[in-house]
N, CA, C and O atoms as a Tripos MOL2 file, in Angstrom:
@<TRIPOS>MOLECULE
protein
  252   251    63     0     0
PROTEIN
NO_CHARGES

@<TRIPOS>ATOM
      1 N           4.5990   14.1380    3.6580 N.3       1 MET1
      2 CA          4.3610   15.3460    2.9970 C.3       1 MET1
      3 C           5.4930   14.9980    2.2180 C.2       1 MET1
      4 O           6.3670   14.1540    2.4130 O.2       1 MET1
      5 N           5.2660   16.0070    1.0720 N.am      2 ASP2
      6 CA          6.2380   16.1840    0.2340 C.3       2 ASP2
      7 C           7.5060   17.0220    0.5140 C.2       2 ASP2
      8 O           7.5920   17.6160    1.5900 O.2       2 ASP2
      9 N           8.6120   17.1070   -0.5120 N.am      3 ARG3
     10 CA          9.3120   18.0420   -0.3260 C.3       3 ARG3
     11 C           8.6610   19.6190    0.0140 C.2       3 ARG3
     12 O           9.1520   20.3400    0.8820 O.2       3 ARG3
     13 N           7.8390   19.8940   -0.5690 N.am      4 ASN4
     14 CA          7.4610   21.4260   -0.5270 C.3       4 ASN4
     15 C           6.3520   21.3630    0.8480 C.2       4 ASN4
     16 O           5.6110   22.3270    1.0350 O.2       4 ASN4
     17 N           6.3150   20.4030    1.5900 N.am      5 GLY5
     18 CA          5.6180   20.9200    2.7100 C.3       5 GLY5
     19 C           3.9690   19.9110    2.5410 C.2       5 GLY5
     20 O           3.3350   19.4570    3.4930 O.2       5 GLY5
     21 N           3.5940   19.7760    1.0430 N.am      6 HIS6
     22 CA          2.2910   19.2870    1.2570 C.3       6 HIS6
     23 C           2.0450   18.4830    1.4360 C.2       6 HIS6
     24 O           2.8900   17.7030    0.9970 O.2       6 HIS6
     25 N           0.7290   17.6670    2.2180 N.am      7 ASP7
     26 CA          0.3340   16.6750    2.7600 C.3       7 ASP7
     27 C          -0.5120   15.6370    1.4240 C.2       7 ASP7
     28 O          -1.4970   15.7870    0.7000 O.2       7 ASP7
     29 N           0.4690   14.6400    1.6240 N.am      8 LEU8
     30 CA          0.0380   13.8840    0.2820 C.3       8 LEU8
     31 C          -0.8210   12.7290    0.9400 C.2       8 LEU8
     32 O          -1.1110   11.7800    0.2110 O.2       8 LEU8
     33 N          -1.1480   12.7270    1.9330 N.am      9 SER9
     34 CA         -1.8440   11.9940    2.6150 C.3       9 SER9
     35 C          -3.4050   11.1570    2.0670 C.2       9 SER9
     36 O          -3.6750   10.0020    2.3960 O.2       9 SER9
     37 N          -4.2100   11.9450    1.2710 N.am     10 GLU10
     38 CA         -5.6980   11.9190    0.9030 C.3      10 GLU10
     39 C          -4.9860   11.0510   -1.1620 C.2      10 GLU10
     40 O          -5.6110   10.3460   -1.9530 O.2      10 GLU10
     41 N          -4.0980   11.3930   -1.2100 N.am     11 SER11
     42 CA         -3.5200   10.6930   -2.9100 C.3      11 SER11
     43 C          -3.0070    9.2170   -2.1480 C.2      11 SER11
     44 O          -3.5830    8.2230   -2.5900 O.2      11 SER11
     45 N          -2.2870    9.0400   -1.3740 N.am     12 PHE12
     46 CA         -1.7970    7.8440   -0.8510 C.3      12 PHE12
     47 C          -3.2580    6.8360   -0.6310 C.2      12 PHE12
     48 O          -3.4610    5.7660   -1.2060 O.2      12 PHE12
     49 N          -4.1580    7.5020    0.3450 N.am     13 ILE13
     50 CA         -5.1270    6.4900    0.8770 C.3      13 ILE13
     51 C          -6.0170    6.2540   -0.4290 C.2      13 ILE13
     52 O          -6.5020    5.1400   -0.6260 O.2      13 ILE13
     53 N          -6.2570    7.4480   -1.4380 N.am     14 ARG14
     54 CA         -7.1710    7.0300   -2.5470 C.3      14 ARG14
     55 C          -6.2850    5.5290   -3.2080 C.2      14 ARG14
     56 O          -6.8330    4.4400   -3.3760 O.2      14 ARG14
     57 N          -5.2370    5.7490   -3.4200 N.am     15 GLY15
     58 CA         -4.3530    4.8350   -4.1540 C.3      15 GLY15
     59 C          -4.5160    3.4760   -3.7150 C.2      15 GLY15
     60 O          -4.7580    2.4260   -4.3100 O.2      15 GLY15
     61 N          -4.3060    3.8000   -2.4330 N.am     16 ALA16
     62 CA         -4.2960    2.3440   -1.4890 C.3      16 ALA16
     63 C          -5.9170    1.6860   -1.6140 C.2      16 ALA16
     64 O          -6.0980    0.4700   -1.5510 O.2      16 ALA16
     65 N          -6.9400    2.5720   -1.7810 N.am     17 THR17
     66 CA         -8.3710    1.9730   -1.7810 C.3      17 THR17
     67 C          -8.2860    1.7080   -3.3030 C.2      17 THR17
     68 O          -9.1530    0.8490   -3.4620 O.2      17 THR17
     69 N          -7.7730    1.9410   -4.4230 N.am     18 MET18
     70 CA         -7.8580    1.5930   -5.7730 C.3      18 MET18
     71 C          -7.0830    0.3730   -5.9170 C.2      18 MET18
     72 O          -7.5720   -0.4380   -6.7020 O.2      18 MET18
     73 N          -5.8950    0.0130   -5.3030 N.am     19 VAL19
     74 CA         -5.1450   -1.1440   -4.9780 C.3      19 VAL19
     75 C          -6.1510   -2.4650   -4.5600 C.2      19 VAL19
     76 O          -6.3370   -3.5630   -5.0840 O.2      19 VAL19
     77 N          -6.6280   -1.8830   -3.5140 N.am     20 LEU20
     78 CA         -7.6760   -3.3650   -2.4920 C.3      20 LEU20
     79 C          -8.5760   -3.1310   -3.7840 C.2      20 LEU20
     80 O          -8.5530   -4.1280   -4.5060 O.2      20 LEU20
     81 N          -9.2030   -2.3060   -4.1790 N.am     21 SER21
     82 CA        -10.5430   -2.7530   -5.1310 C.3      21 SER21
     83 C          -9.8970   -3.9450   -6.2710 C.2      21 SER21
     84 O         -10.3760   -5.0720   -6.3910 O.2      21 SER21
     85 N          -8.9270   -3.5170   -6.9170 N.am     22 ILE22
     86 CA         -8.4850   -4.4020   -7.8740 C.3      22 ILE22
     87 C          -8.1430   -5.5800   -7.0570 C.2      22 ILE22
     88 O          -8.9480   -6.4540   -7.3790 O.2      22 ILE22
     89 N          -7.4500   -5.9650   -6.2820 N.am     23 ALA23
     90 CA         -6.6970   -7.0440   -5.5920 C.3      23 ALA23
     91 C          -8.5730   -8.0290   -5.1170 C.2      23 ALA23
     92 O          -8.7630   -9.2430   -5.1840 O.2      23 ALA23
     93 N          -9.3380   -7.2300   -4.8000 N.am     24 ARG24
     94 CA        -10.4350   -7.8410   -4.6120 C.3      24 ARG24
     95 C         -10.8820   -8.4890   -5.9090 C.2      24 ARG24
     96 O         -10.9120   -9.7190   -5.8720 O.2      24 ARG24
     97 N         -11.2980   -7.8080   -7.2440 N.am     25 GLN25
     98 CA        -11.9640   -8.3860   -8.2170 C.3      25 GLN25
     99 C         -11.2520   -9.4780   -8.8620 C.2      25 GLN25
    100 O         -11.7510  -10.3980   -9.5110 O.2      25 GLN25
    101 N          -9.8300   -9.2320   -8.5640 N.am     26 GLN26
    102 CA         -8.8190  -10.5940   -8.9700 C.3      26 GLN26
    103 C          -8.6590  -11.5010   -8.1020 C.2      26 GLN26
    104 O          -7.9620  -12.4870   -8.3430 O.2      26 GLN26
    105 N          -9.2480  -11.3290   -7.0020 N.am     27 GLU27
    106 CA         -9.5940  -12.4600   -6.0690 C.3      27 GLU27
    107 C          -7.6840  -12.8620   -5.2810 C.2      27 GLU27
    108 O          -7.3190  -13.9420   -4.8170 O.2      27 GLU27
    109 N          -6.9380  -11.7010   -5.3850 N.am     28 VAL28
    110 CA         -5.6060  -11.3610   -5.0600 C.3      28 VAL28
    111 C          -5.4620  -11.9590   -3.4070 C.2      28 VAL28
    112 O          -6.0250  -11.3550   -2.4950 O.2      28 VAL28
    113 N          -4.6010  -13.2720   -3.1400 N.am     29 ARG29
    114 CA         -4.1810  -13.3470   -1.6230 C.3      29 ARG29
    115 C          -3.0530  -13.0220   -1.1840 C.2      29 ARG29
    116 O          -2.8980  -12.7510    0.0070 O.2      29 ARG29
    117 N          -1.9810  -12.9900   -2.1390 N.am     30 CYS30
    118 CA         -1.0590  -12.2890   -1.8490 C.3      30 CYS30
    119 C          -0.2270  -11.4530   -2.7730 C.2      30 CYS30
    120 O          -0.5090  -11.6420   -3.9560 O.2      30 CYS30
    121 N           0.7950  -10.5120   -2.5340 N.am     31 CYS31
    122 CA          1.4160   -9.8140   -3.6290 C.3      31 CYS31
    123 C           2.5570   -9.2950   -3.2260 C.2      31 CYS31
    124 O           2.6890   -8.9980   -2.0380 O.2      31 CYS31
    125 N           3.5690   -9.0960   -4.1260 N.am     32 CYS32
    126 CA          4.7800   -8.4770   -4.0270 C.3      32 CYS32
    127 C           5.0580   -7.1110   -4.3670 C.2      32 CYS32
    128 O           4.9210   -6.7240   -5.5270 O.2      32 CYS32
    129 N           5.4550   -6.3200   -3.4080 N.am     33 LEU33
    130 CA          5.3060   -5.0440   -3.8610 C.3      33 LEU33
    131 C           6.8310   -4.2050   -3.2370 C.2      33 LEU33
    132 O           7.5340   -4.7910   -2.4130 O.2      33 LEU33
    133 N           7.1470   -3.0090   -3.6710 N.am     34 LYS34
    134 CA          8.9360   -2.6080   -3.6540 C.3      34 LYS34
    135 C           8.9990   -2.0630   -2.1120 C.2      34 LYS34
    136 O           8.2550   -1.3390   -1.4500 O.2      34 LYS34
    137 N          10.0490   -2.6450   -1.8840 N.am     35 ALA35
    138 CA         10.5600   -2.3810   -0.3850 C.3      35 ALA35
    139 C          10.5880   -0.6070   -0.6040 C.2      35 ALA35
    140 O          10.6520    0.0410   -1.6490 O.2      35 ALA35
    141 N          10.5150   -0.1780    0.7470 N.am     36 GLY36
    142 CA         10.8870    1.1110    0.7560 C.3      36 GLY36
    143 C           9.9430    2.1830    0.5080 C.2      36 GLY36
    144 O          10.0490    3.1680    1.2370 O.2      36 GLY36
    145 N           9.1140    2.1810   -0.3090 N.am     37 SER37
    146 CA          8.0200    2.8670   -0.8230 C.3      37 SER37
    147 C           7.2390    3.5330    0.6760 C.2      37 SER37
    148 O           7.2040    2.9230    1.7450 O.2      37 SER37
    149 N           6.7800    4.6070    0.4860 N.am     38 PRO38
    150 CA          6.2290    5.1140    1.1320 C.3      38 PRO38
    151 C           4.5260    4.4740    1.1080 C.2      38 PRO38
    152 O           3.8950    4.7900    2.1170 O.2      38 PRO38
    153 N           3.7770    3.6600    0.1120 N.am     39 SER39
    154 CA          2.7230    3.4070    0.0250 C.3      39 SER39
    155 C           3.1980    1.9120   -0.1210 C.2      39 SER39
    156 O           2.1720    1.2320   -0.0940 O.2      39 SER39
    157 N           4.1320    1.2260   -0.2410 N.am     40 CYS40
    158 CA          4.2750   -0.5230   -0.5490 C.3      40 CYS40
    159 C           4.7480   -1.1680    0.3180 C.2      40 CYS40
    160 O           4.4170   -2.3160    0.6140 O.2      40 CYS40
    161 N           6.0740   -0.1180    1.1360 N.am     41 GLY41
    162 CA          7.1360   -0.6080    2.0040 C.3      41 GLY41
    163 C           6.2520   -1.4980    3.0360 C.2      41 GLY41
    164 O           5.0780   -1.3590    3.3770 O.2      41 GLY41
    165 N           7.3310   -2.5640    3.4550 N.am     42 LEU42
    166 CA          6.8660   -3.5440    4.4420 C.3      42 LEU42
    167 C           7.7190   -3.4100    5.8890 C.2      42 LEU42
    168 O           7.4210   -3.9050    6.9760 O.2      42 LEU42
    169 N           8.7010   -2.7050    5.5920 N.am     43 ALA43
    170 CA          9.9100   -2.6030    6.9260 C.3      43 ALA43
    171 C          10.6780   -1.4910    6.0890 C.2      43 ALA43
    172 O          10.6490   -1.2120    4.8910 O.2      43 ALA43
    173 N          11.3610   -0.9720    7.1410 N.am     44 PRO44
    174 CA         11.0200   -1.1240    8.6670 C.3      44 PRO44
    175 C           9.2940    0.1720    8.7120 C.2      44 PRO44
    176 O           8.5320    0.2570    9.6750 O.2      44 PRO44
    177 N           9.2150    0.6420    7.9190 N.am     45 ARG45
    178 CA          7.6710    0.7590    8.2800 C.3      45 ARG45
    179 C           6.8130    0.1080    7.2650 C.2      45 ARG45
    180 O           7.2300   -0.5090    6.2850 O.2      45 ARG45
    181 N           5.6210    0.2930    7.5780 N.am     46 VAL46
    182 CA          4.3340   -0.3200    6.7740 C.3      46 VAL46
    183 C           4.2480    0.9870    5.8370 C.2      46 VAL46
    184 O           4.6860    2.0960    6.1430 O.2      46 VAL46
    185 N           3.7500    0.7220    4.9120 N.am     47 GLY47
    186 CA          3.2180    1.7640    3.9570 C.3      47 GLY47
    187 C           1.8810    1.8760    3.7620 C.2      47 GLY47
    188 O           1.3160    0.9870    4.4000 O.2      47 GLY47
    189 N           1.2070    2.4830    3.2400 N.am     48 VAL48
    190 CA          0.0420    2.8030    3.4820 C.3      48 VAL48
    191 C          -0.7590    1.7100    2.2250 C.2      48 VAL48
    192 O          -1.9490    1.5050    2.4630 O.2      48 VAL48
    193 N          -0.3950    1.2670    1.4010 N.am     49 THR49
    194 CA         -0.9890    0.2000    0.4510 C.3      49 THR49
    195 C          -0.8320   -1.1870    1.4250 C.2      49 THR49
    196 O          -1.7390   -1.9070    1.8440 O.2      49 THR49
    197 N           0.0780   -1.2640    1.5580 N.am     50 THR50
    198 CA          0.4560   -2.3540    2.3450 C.3      50 THR50
    199 C          -0.2920   -2.5100    3.5130 C.2      50 THR50
    200 O          -0.9440   -3.5430    3.6660 O.2      50 THR50
    201 N          -0.2910   -1.7750    4.2200 N.am     51 ALA51
    202 CA         -1.0930   -1.7210    6.0220 C.3      51 ALA51
    203 C          -2.3720   -2.2830    5.1000 C.2      51 ALA51
    204 O          -2.5630   -3.4980    5.1500 O.2      51 ALA51
    205 N          -3.3380   -1.4070    4.1870 N.am     52 LEU52
    206 CA         -4.6510   -1.5660    4.0790 C.3      52 LEU52
    207 C          -4.8810   -3.1580    3.1550 C.2      52 LEU52
    208 O          -5.9610   -3.7440    3.2210 O.2      52 LEU52
    209 N          -3.9020   -3.6170    2.4610 N.am     53 LEU53
    210 CA         -4.0430   -4.9980    1.9490 C.3      53 LEU53
    211 C          -3.8280   -5.7870    3.3120 C.2      53 LEU53
    212 O          -4.7580   -6.5360    3.6120 O.2      53 LEU53
    213 N          -2.5440   -5.7280    4.3490 N.am     54 LEU54
    214 CA         -2.8390   -6.8320    5.2570 C.3      54 LEU54
    215 C          -4.0260   -6.5670    6.2040 C.2      54 LEU54
    216 O          -4.1780   -7.4280    7.0710 O.2      54 LEU54
    217 N          -4.7890   -5.6660    6.2020 N.am     55 ALA55
    218 CA         -5.9100   -5.4060    7.1370 C.3      55 ALA55
    219 C          -7.2400   -6.3690    6.1070 C.2      55 ALA55
    220 O          -8.2940   -6.7980    6.5750 O.2      55 ALA55
    221 N          -6.9100   -6.4660    5.0670 N.am     56 HIS56
    222 CA         -7.9760   -7.1500    4.5200 C.3      56 HIS56
    223 C          -7.6160   -8.7560    3.9780 C.2      56 HIS56
    224 O          -8.1540   -9.4970    3.1550 O.2      56 HIS56
    225 N          -6.3130   -8.9040    4.9640 N.am     57 ASP57
    226 CA         -6.0750  -10.8210    4.8340 C.3      57 ASP57
    227 C          -5.0570  -11.0290    3.8500 C.2      57 ASP57
    228 O          -4.4180  -12.0780    3.7700 O.2      57 ASP57
    229 N          -4.8510   -9.7260    2.8610 N.am     58 ILE58
    230 CA         -4.0710  -10.0500    1.8730 C.3      58 ILE58
    231 C          -2.1500  -10.0320    1.9490 C.2      58 ILE58
    232 O          -1.5370   -8.9850    1.7420 O.2      58 ILE58
    233 N          -1.5390  -11.1620    2.2260 N.am     59 GLN59
    234 CA         -0.1300  -11.1960    2.0850 C.3      59 GLN59
    235 C           0.7200  -10.2990    1.6440 C.2      59 GLN59
    236 O           0.5480  -10.2550    0.4260 O.2      59 GLN59
    237 N           1.4570   -9.6340    1.9200 N.am     60 VAL60
    238 CA          2.3370   -8.8040    1.2440 C.3      60 VAL60
    239 C           3.8380   -9.1980    1.4900 C.2      60 VAL60
    240 O           4.4580   -9.3810    2.5380 O.2      60 VAL60
    241 N           4.2460   -9.2730    0.0520 N.am     61 PHE61
    242 CA          6.0380   -9.6430    0.1380 C.3      61 PHE61
    243 C           6.7910   -8.4470   -0.2650 C.2      61 PHE61
    244 O           6.2580   -7.7090   -1.0940 O.2      61 PHE61
    245 N           7.7630   -8.1930    0.1210 N.am     62 SER62
    246 CA          8.6280   -7.0980   -0.3680 C.3      62 SER62
    247 C           9.9510   -7.6020   -1.3300 C.2      62 SER62
    248 O          10.4450   -8.7200   -1.1810 O.2      62 SER62
    249 N          10.3560   -6.8110   -2.1400 N.am     63 PHE63
    250 CA         11.5730   -6.8340   -2.8990 C.3      63 PHE63
    251 C          12.1770   -6.1450   -2.4870 C.2      63 PHE63
    252 O          13.3020   -5.9540   -2.9490 O.2      63 PHE63
@<TRIPOS>BOND
     1     1     2 1
     2     2     3 1
     3     3     4 2
     4     3     5 am
     5     5     6 1
     6     6     7 1
     7     7     8 2
     8     7     9 am
     9     9    10 1
    10    10    11 1
    11    11    12 2
    12    11    13 am
    13    13    14 1
    14    14    15 1
    15    15    16 2
    16    15    17 am
    17    17    18 1
    18    18    19 1
    19    19    20 2
    20    19    21 am
    21    21    22 1
    22    22    23 1
    23    23    24 2
    24    23    25 am
    25    25    26 1
    26    26    27 1
    27    27    28 2
    28    27    29 am
    29    29    30 1
    30    30    31 1
    31    31    32 2
    32    31    33 am
    33    33    34 1
    34    34    35 1
    35    35    36 2
    36    35    37 am
    37    37    38 1
    38    38    39 1
    39    39    40 2
    40    39    41 am
    41    41    42 1
    42    42    43 1
    43    43    44 2
    44    43    45 am
    45    45    46 1
    46    46    47 1
    47    47    48 2
    48    47    49 am
    49    49    50 1
    50    50    51 1
    51    51    52 2
    52    51    53 am
    53    53    54 1
    54    54    55 1
    55    55    56 2
    56    55    57 am
    57    57    58 1
    58    58    59 1
    59    59    60 2
    60    59    61 am
    61    61    62 1
    62    62    63 1
    63    63    64 2
    64    63    65 am
    65    65    66 1
    66    66    67 1
    67    67    68 2
    68    67    69 am
    69    69    70 1
    70    70    71 1
    71    71    72 2
    72    71    73 am
    73    73    74 1
    74    74    75 1
    75    75    76 2
    76    75    77 am
    77    77    78 1
    78    78    79 1
    79    79    80 2
    80    79    81 am
    81    81    82 1
    82    82    83 1
    83    83    84 2
    84    83    85 am
    85    85    86 1
    86    86    87 1
    87    87    88 2
    88    87    89 am
    89    89    90 1
    90    90    91 1
    91    91    92 2
    92    91    93 am
    93    93    94 1
    94    94    95 1
    95    95    96 2
    96    95    97 am
    97    97    98 1
    98    98    99 1
    99    99   100 2
   100    99   101 am
   101   101   102 1
   102   102   103 1
   103   103   104 2
   104   103   105 am
   105   105   106 1
   106   106   107 1
   107   107   108 2
   108   107   109 am
   109   109   110 1
   110   110   111 1
   111   111   112 2
   112   111   113 am
   113   113   114 1
   114   114   115 1
   115   115   116 2
   116   115   117 am
   117   117   118 1
   118   118   119 1
   119   119   120 2
   120   119   121 am
   121   121   122 1
   122   122   123 1
   123   123   124 2
   124   123   125 am
   125   125   126 1
   126   126   127 1
   127   127   128 2
   128   127   129 am
   129   129   130 1
   130   130   131 1
   131   131   132 2
   132   131   133 am
   133   133   134 1
   134   134   135 1
   135   135   136 2
   136   135   137 am
   137   137   138 1
   138   138   139 1
   139   139   140 2
   140   139   141 am
   141   141   142 1
   142   142   143 1
   143   143   144 2
   144   143   145 am
   145   145   146 1
   146   146   147 1
   147   147   148 2
   148   147   149 am
   149   149   150 1
   150   150   151 1
   151   151   152 2
   152   151   153 am
   153   153   154 1
   154   154   155 1
   155   155   156 2
   156   155   157 am
   157   157   158 1
   158   158   159 1
   159   159   160 2
   160   159   161 am
   161   161   162 1
   162   162   163 1
   163   163   164 2
   164   163   165 am
   165   165   166 1
   166   166   167 1
   167   167   168 2
   168   167   169 am
   169   169   170 1
   170   170   171 1
   171   171   172 2
   172   171   173 am
   173   173   174 1
   174   174   175 1
   175   175   176 2
   176   175   177 am
   177   177   178 1
   178   178   179 1
   179   179   180 2
   180   179   181 am
   181   181   182 1
   182   182   183 1
   183   183   184 2
   184   183   185 am
   185   185   186 1
   186   186   187 1
   187   187   188 2
   188   187   189 am
   189   189   190 1
   190   190   191 1
   191   191   192 2
   192   191   193 am
   193   193   194 1
   194   194   195 1
   195   195   196 2
   196   195   197 am
   197   197   198 1
   198   198   199 1
   199   199   200 2
   200   199   201 am
   201   201   202 1
   202   202   203 1
   203   203   204 2
   204   203   205 am
   205   205   206 1
   206   206   207 1
   207   207   208 2
   208   207   209 am
   209   209   210 1
   210   210   211 1
   211   211   212 2
   212   211   213 am
   213   213   214 1
   214   214   215 1
   215   215   216 2
   216   215   217 am
   217   217   218 1
   218   218   219 1
   219   219   220 2
   220   219   221 am
   221   221   222 1
   222   222   223 1
   223   223   224 2
   224   223   225 am
   225   225   226 1
   226   226   227 1
   227   227   228 2
   228   227   229 am
   229   229   230 1
   230   230   231 1
   231   231   232 2
   232   231   233 am
   233   233   234 1
   234   234   235 1
   235   235   236 2
   236   235   237 am
   237   237   238 1
   238   238   239 1
   239   239   240 2
   240   239   241 am
   241   241   242 1
   242   242   243 1
   243   243   244 2
   244   243   245 am
   245   245   246 1
   246   246   247 1
   247   247   248 2
   248   247   249 am
   249   249   250 1
   250   250   251 1
   251   251   252 2
@<TRIPOS>SUBSTRUCTURE
     1 MET1         2 RESIDUE 1 A MET
     2 ASP2         6 RESIDUE 1 A ASP
     3 ARG3        10 RESIDUE 1 A ARG
     4 ASN4        14 RESIDUE 1 A ASN
     5 GLY5        18 RESIDUE 1 A GLY
     6 HIS6        22 RESIDUE 1 A HIS
     7 ASP7        26 RESIDUE 1 A ASP
     8 LEU8        30 RESIDUE 1 A LEU
     9 SER9        34 RESIDUE 1 A SER
    10 GLU10       38 RESIDUE 1 A GLU
    11 SER11       42 RESIDUE 1 A SER
    12 PHE12       46 RESIDUE 1 A PHE
    13 ILE13       50 RESIDUE 1 A ILE
    14 ARG14       54 RESIDUE 1 A ARG
    15 GLY15       58 RESIDUE 1 A GLY
    16 ALA16       62 RESIDUE 1 A ALA
    17 THR17       66 RESIDUE 1 A THR
    18 MET18       70 RESIDUE 1 A MET
    19 VAL19       74 RESIDUE 1 A VAL
    20 LEU20       78 RESIDUE 1 A LEU
    21 SER21       82 RESIDUE 1 A SER
    22 ILE22       86 RESIDUE 1 A ILE
    23 ALA23       90 RESIDUE 1 A ALA
    24 ARG24       94 RESIDUE 1 A ARG
    25 GLN25       98 RESIDUE 1 A GLN
    26 GLN26      102 RESIDUE 1 A GLN
    27 GLU27      106 RESIDUE 1 A GLU
    28 VAL28      110 RESIDUE 1 A VAL
    29 ARG29      114 RESIDUE 1 A ARG
    30 CYS30      118 RESIDUE 1 A CYS
    31 CYS31      122 RESIDUE 1 A CYS
    32 CYS32      126 RESIDUE 1 A CYS
    33 LEU33      130 RESIDUE 1 A LEU
    34 LYS34      134 RESIDUE 1 A LYS
    35 ALA35      138 RESIDUE 1 A ALA
    36 GLY36      142 RESIDUE 1 A GLY
    37 SER37      146 RESIDUE 1 A SER
    38 PRO38      150 RESIDUE 1 A PRO
    39 SER39      154 RESIDUE 1 A SER
    40 CYS40      158 RESIDUE 1 A CYS
    41 GLY41      162 RESIDUE 1 A GLY
    42 LEU42      166 RESIDUE 1 A LEU
    43 ALA43      170 RESIDUE 1 A ALA
    44 PRO44      174 RESIDUE 1 A PRO
    45 ARG45      178 RESIDUE 1 A ARG
    46 VAL46      182 RESIDUE 1 A VAL
    47 GLY47      186 RESIDUE 1 A GLY
    48 VAL48      190 RESIDUE 1 A VAL
    49 THR49      194 RESIDUE 1 A THR
    50 THR50      198 RESIDUE 1 A THR
    51 ALA51      202 RESIDUE 1 A ALA
    52 LEU52      206 RESIDUE 1 A LEU
    53 LEU53      210 RESIDUE 1 A LEU
    54 LEU54      214 RESIDUE 1 A LEU
    55 ALA55      218 RESIDUE 1 A ALA
    56 HIS56      222 RESIDUE 1 A HIS
    57 ASP57      226 RESIDUE 1 A ASP
    58 ILE58      230 RESIDUE 1 A ILE
    59 GLN59      234 RESIDUE 1 A GLN
    60 VAL60      238 RESIDUE 1 A VAL
    61 PHE61      242 RESIDUE 1 A PHE
    62 SER62      246 RESIDUE 1 A SER
    63 PHE63      250 RESIDUE 1 A PHE
């Protein structure tokens, strides 16, 4: 949800799917994503993009 209460789930999922598609095209096996991001975070909560990449055996590191 954004600050105005709008559900952004669909946008986050669409973006994560696009990242996965690019990663597969480029044969990515690991990546470094921004810590604390709602889409890319790894800890304390796993973001949407991170979760999708991990589910497809792409290793994720955060900085």
